[in-house]
C-alpha positions, -999 to +999 in steps of 0.1 A: +450-616-252+440-637-282+456-671-288+472-658-320+488-629-301+501-653-275+515-676-302+534-648-318+548-635-285+561-668-272+594-664-254+596-702-248+617-725-269+594-740-295+617-768-305+595-795-289+565-783-310+585-784-343+599-819-334+564-831-325+550-817-357+577-834-378+572-868-360+534-865-361+533-857-399+557-886-406+536-910-384+503-898-401+519-897-436+512-862-446+533-831-451+537-803-426+527-778-452+494-797-460+460-787-446+464-816-421+499-804-412+486-769-405+458-782-384+483-804-364+506-774-359+477-754-345+467-782-322+503-787-310+506-749-302+473-752-282+487-781-262+520-762-257+502-731-244+483-754-220+516-767-205+527-797-226+563-786-231+581-819-242+579-837-275+567-869-260+539-851-240+528-833-272+527-865-292+508-883-265+481-856-265+479-857-303+473-894-302+446-891-275+430-862-294+428-882-327+410-912-312 
């Protein structure tokens, strides 16, 4: 199954992803609808699929990934 297909068929609560995206965009000073915001959303969904299911865990992975 492709990642896009899995992303569309999530049954899990995506609230932590949305919260992490909002906080990440604010921290990095770009809009969620910008190219950087879209890239961040994609990366956050990847982390979520890999098992990071809390906002703090997602943000920590984003910080590690951007170093």
